[in-house]
Every structure is written in C-alpha cells, then in structure tokens.
N, C-alpha and C positions, 0 to 999 in steps of 0.2 A: 743293286744296292745291298749292303749288308743288313741283316736283321739286327735290331737292337738286342743286346745280350739279355735283357729282362724278358723280352718277347720270346726269344729262343728258349730260355729256361722255362717259361710258363708253358709253352707248347709241348716241350719234351716231358715235363712233369705230368701234364694232362694225359698224354698218350701212354706214359708208363702206368699211371693210375688206372686207366681203362684196361690195359693188359693185365695188371695185377688183380683187378676185380674179376676178370673173366677166367684167369688160369693161375692165380696165385696160390701159394701153399698156406695152409692154416693148421695150427696145432692148438687144440683146446680152445678154439675160438679166437686165437691170436694170429694175426698175419705175420708170416716169417719174413724178416728183412735181414739181408746180409750186409755187413760193413767191412770195408777194406780200403787200404790206402796204398799208394805207390808214388814213386818219384820218377820224373821224366824230364827230358831236356825240351826246352821250348825254342822256337825259331829265334835267331839272333836279330831282334828288332829293338829299336830304341824303347818302344812302349813296354816290351817284355822285360828288358833289362831294368828299366825303372821300377816296374811293378814287382817282379820276382827276384831281381838281383842275380848276382853270379856267386857261386859257391867258391870258397877259398880252401886250399889245403897246402901241404908242404911244397907243392909245385907251383903255387900261385893261384890266380883266378881262373875259373873255368871259362872256356871260350863262349859257351852258350848259357843262357839263364837256365836254372834248374828249378822246377816247381814240385810241390807235393800236392797230390790230388786225393780226395776222399770220396768214396762212392757208397751210397746206400742202394742196394739192388733187391728186387723182388726175387725170392727164392724159387718161385714157380716158373717165372718167365725169363728171368735174367734182365728185365727192364730196369734201367737206372731211374730210381725214384727221386733221388736228390744227389747233388754233387757239389763240390767246392774245390777250387784250386787256390793255393796260397804259396808264398815264398818257401823255399826248401828249409829255411831256418825254423819254420813252424813245426811243432811236433804233431804226431798223429793224434795224441790226446787233445791238443788244443783245437785241431780241426773237428774232432768228434764232439767236443763240448759246444762248439759253435753250431753244429748241425743237429744235435739231439732233438731239439724241439720241432724240427721239421717232419719227423716221422709220426708224431702224435701218439695218442694213447691207443692201446689195443694192439701193440706190436711186440713181437719177440725178436729182439735184436741179437744177431749172432756175429761175432767177430773173433779175431785171435786174442790171445792173452795180453798182448801189449796194449790193447785199446781199453781194457776195462779195469776198473777198481771201484770198490764201494764208495770211496771218497769222491771220485769223479762223478759218479752217477747221483750221489746225494746232493752235490752242488749244482747239478744241471737242472733240477726241478724245484 
C-alpha cells in the first residue's frame, strides 16, 4: 500500500532534521538553509493533470502536466528539510511565501536573487 502523503512528509522531515542536527552548517549561531525551485514534468495521470494542469504556449497545451517544486535543504548535509509542489502557474515567490514559516526562527536562508525582496519577507511574518 502507498504511504499517506502526510506520513511520508513527516518521516522525511524528521530524518532531515536529525541529519541537520548532526552535520548541519551554522554561521553565527544560525543554521544555514538553502532555498531553490525548479520546474519538472509529471506523469500524465488524471490526478496530476487535475492538480497541476498543463502549460500552454504558442504550440498549444503540453502533453504532460508541469509542476513547480520548491525545496529547503540543509547546507551541511543536503537533506531536504521541507518541500512543496504546485502548479507551474505558481511563481517561485508564491511558493516561498507559503513555505517560509516552516523553517522557523534561527535560520539563515540563502537563495537566488529572484526569490527575495524585503517586501516579501516583511509580509511573511
């Protein structure tokens, strides 16, 4: 049987937290967390098409659903601390805003320039 998604996420989060505690990077008492996103094609199933949709361009609809995924990773171990997948139409910043509270206080979040602005960070807390 498949694991329920919530249970899978809980287990992977606990494992990543244990790895980060043991070998994570710290700077001035802050744990270092890396943020990045990517887009990828999903399997062409009814559930994926309904959830992620298909991207359209000048050539029409894509054959497979396209999703955008955001990851927060431990800088020391590479363990995925938190992740989220959403329809491709969602921007990286929208994903980041949804995920910011998951890293908690005491972290130094590092990502590319497209993810950060003072306005976004001020609205997130």
